[in-house]
C-alpha positions as CSV (number, residue, x, y, z in Angstrom):
1,M,-53.8,9.2,-11.1
2,D,-54.7,10.7,-14.2
3,T,-56.2,14.3,-12.5
4,V,-52.8,16.2,-10.6
5,S,-55.0,17.4,-7.5
6,P,-54.1,20.9,-5.6
7,I,-51.3,21.0,-3.3
8,P,-53.6,22.8,-0.1
9,E,-56.3,20.4,-1.0
10,L,-54.5,17.5,-1.5
11,V,-52.5,18.1,2.5
12,E,-56.3,18.9,3.3
13,R,-57.1,14.9,1.7
14,L,-53.9,13.9,3.7
15,R,-54.4,15.8,6.9
16,R,-57.9,13.4,7.1
17,G,-55.9,10.2,6.0
18,D,-57.0,9.8,2.6
19,P,-54.5,6.8,1.1
20,Q,-55.0,8.2,-2.5
21,A,-53.0,11.5,-1.0
22,A,-50.5,9.5,0.6
23,E,-50.0,7.7,-3.1
24,E,-50.3,10.7,-5.0
25,V,-47.2,12.8,-2.9
26,F,-45.1,9.1,-2.7
27,A,-45.4,9.4,-6.8
28,R,-44.9,13.1,-7.4
29,Y,-41.2,13.1,-5.3
30,A,-40.4,10.4,-3.4
31,Q,-37.4,9.6,-6.8
32,R,-35.6,13.1,-6.5
33,L,-35.9,13.1,-2.8
34,T,-34.1,9.1,-3.3
35,S,-32.1,11.1,-5.6
36,L,-31.1,13.9,-3.1
37,A,-30.8,11.7,0.0
38,E,-28.3,9.1,-2.1
39,Q,-25.7,12.2,-2.5
40,H,-26.1,13.0,1.2
41,L,-25.3,10.0,2.5
42,S,-21.7,8.7,3.0
43,R,-20.3,6.4,0.5
44,K,-19.0,3.7,3.8
45,L,-22.7,3.8,4.8
46,A,-23.8,2.1,1.0
47,G,-23.9,-1.3,2.6
48,R,-26.3,-0.4,5.8
49,L,-28.5,1.7,4.0
50,D,-29.8,3.8,0.8
51,G,-31.1,7.3,-0.1
52,A,-34.8,4.4,-0.1
53,D,-34.5,4.0,3.9
54,V,-34.1,7.4,4.2
55,V,-37.0,9.1,1.6
56,Q,-39.4,6.1,3.5
57,S,-38.2,6.9,7.1
58,V,-39.1,11.4,6.1
59,F,-42.9,10.2,4.4
60,R,-43.4,8.3,7.6
61,T,-43.0,11.5,8.9
62,F,-44.2,13.4,6.6
63,F,-48.0,12.0,6.9
64,R,-48.0,11.2,10.2
65,R,-47.5,15.4,10.9
66,S,-50.0,15.8,8.2
67,A,-52.5,13.3,9.9
68,A,-52.0,15.9,12.6
69,G,-52.1,19.2,11.5
70,E,-48.5,19.9,11.4
71,F,-48.3,21.9,8.2
72,R,-49.4,24.6,6.1
73,I,-48.7,24.5,2.6
74,D,-50.1,26.5,0.0
75,S,-47.9,26.0,-3.2
76,S,-46.2,22.7,-4.6
77,D,-42.5,24.6,-4.0
78,E,-43.3,24.8,0.0
79,L,-44.4,21.1,0.1
80,W,-41.5,20.2,-2.0
81,R,-38.9,22.6,0.0
82,L,-40.6,21.1,2.9
83,L,-40.1,17.2,1.6
84,V,-36.7,17.9,1.1
85,R,-35.9,19.7,4.5
86,I,-36.9,16.7,6.2
87,T,-35.1,14.2,4.2
88,L,-31.7,16.4,4.3
89,Q,-32.3,15.6,7.9
90,K,-32.8,12.8,8.6
91,A,-29.5,11.4,6.0
92,R,-27.7,13.6,8.4
93,A,-29.0,11.9,11.6
94,K,-29.1,8.4,9.5
95,G,-25.1,9.4,9.1
96,R,-24.3,9.7,13.0
97,H,-26.5,6.8,13.4
98,H,-24.7,4.9,12.0
99,T,-21.4,6.3,12.7
100,A,-21.6,5.9,16.7
101,G,-20.3,3.6,18.8
102,V,-20.7,0.2,17.9
103,R,-22.4,0.7,14.7
104,D,-19.6,2.6,13.1
105,V,-19.3,1.6,9.9
106,A,-16.0,1.9,9.8
107,A,-15.2,-1.0,12.1
108,E,-17.0,-3.6,9.8
109,E,-14.2,-2.3,7.2
110,P,-11.2,-5.6,6.6
111,G,-10.3,-7.1,9.7
112,G,-10.9,-10.3,12.5
113,G,-12.7,-13.3,11.5
114,A,-14.7,-12.3,8.0
115,A,-11.6,-11.3,6.6
116,L,-9.8,-14.2,7.6
117,L,-12.5,-16.1,6.4
118,L,-12.6,-13.8,2.6
119,H,-8.2,-14.3,2.8
120,A,-8.5,-17.4,2.9
121,V,-10.8,-17.9,0.1
122,T,-9.3,-15.5,-2.7
123,H,-5.9,-17.4,-2.6
124,E,-5.0,-21.0,-3.1
125,P,-5.0,-22.8,0.4
126,G,-3.0,-26.2,0.9
127,P,-4.0,-28.6,2.0
128,A,-3.6,-27.8,5.9
129,E,-5.4,-24.5,5.4
130,A,-7.6,-26.0,2.9
131,A,-8.6,-28.3,6.7
132,A,-8.8,-25.8,8.5
133,L,-11.0,-23.3,6.9
134,V,-13.3,-26.5,6.4
135,D,-13.6,-27.2,10.2
136,Q,-13.6,-24.3,10.7
137,I,-16.2,-22.8,8.5
138,E,-18.4,-25.6,9.7
139,T,-17.6,-24.6,13.9
140,L,-19.3,-21.3,12.6
141,L,-22.6,-22.5,11.1
142,R,-22.6,-25.3,13.3
143,G,-26.8,-25.8,14.3
144,L,-27.6,-22.9,12.4
145,P,-30.7,-22.4,10.4
146,A,-29.4,-22.6,6.2
147,L,-30.2,-19.1,5.9
148,Y,-26.6,-17.9,7.6
149,C,-24.6,-21.1,5.4
150,D,-26.8,-19.2,2.0
151,L,-26.0,-15.4,3.8
152,L,-22.2,-16.9,4.7
153,R,-21.2,-17.8,0.7
154,L,-22.8,-15.9,-0.8
155,R,-20.7,-13.0,0.8
156,L,-17.8,-14.9,0.4
157,E,-18.8,-15.0,-3.5
158,G,-18.4,-11.2,-3.1
159,Y,-22.5,-10.1,-3.2
160,S,-23.2,-6.9,-1.6
161,V,-24.9,-6.7,1.4
162,S,-27.8,-5.7,-0.5
163,D,-27.8,-8.3,-3.6
164,T,-27.7,-10.5,-0.5
165,A,-30.8,-9.4,0.7
166,T,-32.0,-9.7,-2.4
167,Q,-31.3,-13.5,-3.2
168,L,-32.1,-14.5,0.3
169,G,-35.1,-12.5,0.4
170,V,-35.0,-10.7,3.8
171,S,-34.2,-7.5,4.6
172,R,-30.7,-6.3,4.3
173,R,-30.8,-5.5,8.0
174,T,-31.3,-9.2,9.1
175,V,-27.9,-9.4,6.4
176,H,-26.4,-6.9,8.9
177,R,-27.4,-9.1,12.0
178,A,-26.1,-12.7,11.0
179,L,-23.6,-11.6,9.4
180,Q,-22.7,-9.5,13.0
181,F,-24.0,-13.3,14.9
182,L,-21.2,-14.8,12.5
183,Q,-18.9,-12.6,13.4
184,Q,-19.1,-13.0,17.4
185,R,-19.3,-16.1,16.7
186,L,-16.2,-16.4,14.8
187,A,-14.5,-14.3,17.5
188,S,-15.6,-16.7,20.7
189,G,-14.5,-20.2,19.0
190,G,-18.1,-20.5,16.8
191,S,-19.3,-21.5,20.2
192,E,-22.8,-20.2,21.3
193,S,-23.6,-16.3,22.0
């Protein structure tokens, strides 16, 4: 990508489905759009998504609609304004999505079974508390794949959802789903959900 394509030509190449054109647009704008998206996401959402998640969605939409010939773009300013508009709309929509009803990120605030486990790990338990905690963790993890044990260990050690996902080689969504499953299982007394 030593040469920079003029925007109308680049948009036409996108319409024709040229993957190098998509790479060029991504390389030109992704970093700035990621920063913009992060500025418009609530800090409460940081464990669930980040600017890069929003930008991936922005480019999926942009490339799909470009291939359908929905845009007439004649300058880099027009392209930038369009990508900014899509980014802001996506960031707001994702914020609404992750704060609606049962998905509300505020529900992840300390409280419930996971907080009890975290509290138990962060102070020196007496012998009875230690035995009860070990029993509770064993019951919680009984019959589950090793991934759940590793995930719980990392989270109890204070790793963020993103760091846990990276350490385990899984997506943040997988970590969230596993944590939700463990919370439900803990709330039901360790029985199968």
